[in-house]
C-alpha positions as CSV (number, residue, x, y, z in Angstrom):
1,X,-107.6,56.3,-88.6
2,X,-107.9,54.0,-91.5
3,X,-107.7,50.2,-91.1
4,X,-104.6,49.9,-93.2
5,X,-102.7,52.3,-90.9
6,X,-103.9,50.3,-87.8
7,X,-102.7,47.1,-89.4
8,X,-99.3,48.7,-90.2
9,X,-99.0,49.7,-86.5
10,X,-100.0,46.2,-85.4
11,X,-97.3,44.8,-87.6
12,X,-94.7,47.2,-86.1
13,X,-96.0,46.2,-82.6
14,X,-95.4,42.5,-83.5
15,X,-91.9,43.5,-84.8
16,X,-91.2,45.1,-81.4
17,X,-92.1,41.8,-79.7
18,X,-89.8,40.0,-82.0
19,X,-87.0,42.5,-81.3
20,X,-87.6,42.0,-77.6
21,X,-87.3,38.2,-77.9
22,X,-84.2,38.4,-80.1
23,X,-82.3,41.2,-78.4
24,X,-83.0,40.8,-74.7
25,X,-82.8,38.1,-72.0
26,X,-85.7,39.7,-70.0
27,X,-88.8,37.6,-69.2
28,X,-91.8,38.1,-71.5
29,X,-93.9,39.7,-68.8
30,X,-91.6,42.7,-68.7
31,X,-93.3,44.2,-71.8
32,X,-96.9,44.1,-70.4
33,X,-95.6,45.2,-67.0
34,X,-93.9,48.3,-68.4
35,X,-95.9,49.1,-71.5
36,X,-97.7,52.1,-70.0
37,X,-94.7,53.7,-68.4
38,X,-94.1,56.2,-71.3
39,X,-97.5,57.7,-70.5
40,X,-96.0,59.2,-67.3
41,X,-94.8,61.8,-69.8
42,X,-98.3,63.2,-69.6
43,X,-97.4,64.7,-66.3
44,X,-96.0,67.6,-68.3
45,X,-99.5,68.7,-68.8
46,X,-99.6,69.7,-65.2
47,X,-97.3,72.6,-66.1
48,X,-99.1,73.6,-69.3
49,X,-100.2,72.4,-72.7
50,X,-96.9,73.3,-74.4
51,X,-94.6,71.5,-71.9
52,X,-97.0,68.6,-71.9
53,X,-97.1,68.2,-75.6
54,X,-93.3,68.5,-76.0
55,X,-92.6,66.0,-73.2
56,X,-95.4,63.6,-74.4
57,X,-94.1,63.8,-78.0
58,X,-90.5,63.1,-77.0
59,X,-91.4,59.8,-75.3
60,X,-93.9,58.8,-78.1
61,X,-91.8,59.6,-81.1
62,X,-90.7,56.4,-82.9
63,X,-87.5,58.1,-84.1
64,X,-86.4,58.7,-80.5
65,X,-87.3,55.1,-79.7
66,X,-85.2,53.7,-82.5
67,X,-82.3,56.0,-81.7
68,X,-82.3,54.7,-78.1
69,X,-82.6,51.1,-79.4
70,X,-79.6,51.5,-81.8
71,X,-77.5,53.3,-79.1
72,X,-78.2,50.3,-76.9
73,X,-77.2,47.9,-79.6
74,X,-74.1,49.8,-80.5
75,X,-72.9,50.0,-76.9
76,X,-74.3,46.5,-76.0
77,X,-76.3,47.8,-73.0
78,X,-79.4,45.6,-72.6
79,X,-81.5,47.9,-70.5
80,X,-81.1,50.7,-73.1
81,X,-82.1,48.2,-75.8
82,X,-85.2,47.3,-73.7
83,X,-86.1,51.0,-73.2
84,X,-85.9,51.6,-77.0
85,X,-88.0,48.6,-77.8
86,X,-90.5,49.5,-75.0
87,X,-90.9,53.1,-76.4
88,X,-91.4,51.8,-79.9
89,X,-94.0,49.2,-78.8
90,X,-95.8,51.7,-76.8
91,X,-96.0,54.2,-79.6
92,X,-97.3,51.6,-82.0
93,X,-99.9,50.6,-79.4
94,X,-101.0,54.2,-78.9
95,X,-101.4,54.7,-82.6
96,X,-103.5,51.5,-82.9
97,X,-105.9,53.0,-80.4
98,X,-105.9,56.4,-82.2
99,X,-103.6,58.4,-79.9
100,X,-101.1,60.4,-81.9
101,X,-98.4,63.0,-81.3
102,X,-99.9,66.1,-79.6
103,X,-100.1,69.7,-80.8
104,X,-99.5,72.3,-78.2
105,X,-103.0,73.9,-78.3
106,X,-104.9,70.9,-76.8
107,X,-104.2,67.4,-75.6
108,X,-106.9,66.0,-77.8
109,X,-105.5,67.6,-81.0
110,X,-103.1,65.1,-82.5
111,X,-101.4,64.4,-85.8
112,X,-104.0,61.7,-86.5
113,X,-106.8,64.2,-86.7
């Protein structure tokens, strides 16, 4: 992935930290403690590549993360806000390291290829 795209993802990751600080009252250590939880969606690959890819992509899609975040804001439910921010931050972090959304043919085949 190009350096410019990685810098863009890093900026969005920093934005998610700012969102966390502004919108929640949780302690700072909650982000590093929970940042890898969305990767539990890889358990779908135990079933097969198609189920794994769909489940993984659902939990790593920034649109889903922002939808959850805005639902939390609208309904004023802090845990939902946190989940949206966490999913967004995790997706940014994954893309910084070159892990993209998955195609159904192989776990290593991503939209960043």
